[in-house]
C-alpha positions in Angstrom: -7.0 -30.0 8.6 -6.8 -27.8 11.9 -9.5 -27.7 14.7 -10.2 -24.3 16.8 -12.9 -22.9 18.5 -14.9 -22.1 15.4 -14.5 -25.8 14.5 -12.8 -27.9 11.7 -11.6 -25.5 8.6 -9.1 -25.6 5.9 -8.3 -22.8 4.2 -7.3 -24.6 0.7 -9.0 -27.2 -1.4 -9.0 -30.6 -0.5 -7.4 -31.8 -3.9 -4.5 -29.8 -3.6 -3.4 -32.2 -0.9 -3.0 -34.6 -3.7 -1.1 -32.5 -6.1 2.6 -31.1 -6.6 2.9 -27.8 -7.9 5.8 -26.4 -10.2 6.8 -23.0 -9.6 5.4 -20.6 -11.9 7.8 -18.4 -14.1 8.1 -14.6 -13.2 6.8 -12.9 -16.0 7.0 -9.0 -16.4 3.4 -7.1 -16.3 2.4 -5.7 -19.4 2.6 -1.8 -19.5 -0.5 -2.0 -22.0 -3.6 -3.8 -22.3 -7.2 -3.9 -23.1 -8.7 -5.3 -20.3 -7.5 -6.4 -16.7 -9.2 -8.9 -14.9 -8.8 -8.9 -11.1 -9.5 -12.8 -10.1 -8.7 -16.0 -11.4 -11.8 -17.8 -10.2 -14.0 -19.2 -12.8 -15.9 -16.1 -13.6 -12.3 -14.1 -14.3 -11.2 -16.9 -16.4 -14.0 -17.2 -18.2 -14.1 -13.7 -18.9 -10.4 -13.7 -19.7 -10.6 -16.5 -22.4 -13.9 -14.8 -24.0 -12.1 -11.6 -24.2 -8.8 -13.3 -25.6 -10.5 -14.9 -28.3 -12.6 -11.6 -29.5 -8.9 -10.2 -30.0 -8.6 -8.3 -26.7 -5.2 -7.9 -24.8 -6.0 -9.2 -21.3 -3.9 -9.5 -18.2 -5.5 -11.7 -15.4 -4.4 -11.2 -11.3 -5.0 -13.2 -8.9 -3.6 -13.1 -5.5 -3.0 -16.7 -4.9 0.2 -18.2 -5.1 1.6 -21.6 -4.4 
């Protein structure tokens, strides 16, 4: 945790401190899809799952990299 003039601030979730992350494989972006979702939070993931279950081709993009 770092402290500055704005007070203590942490830019990553506290539970990441006890986790180890394996690198994800690089995957090509499909040239076509039915739905592209930007943001892999709860809403984005939930929407992607529901759309995929309904038979749609879904791509989800998130800026976070570990």
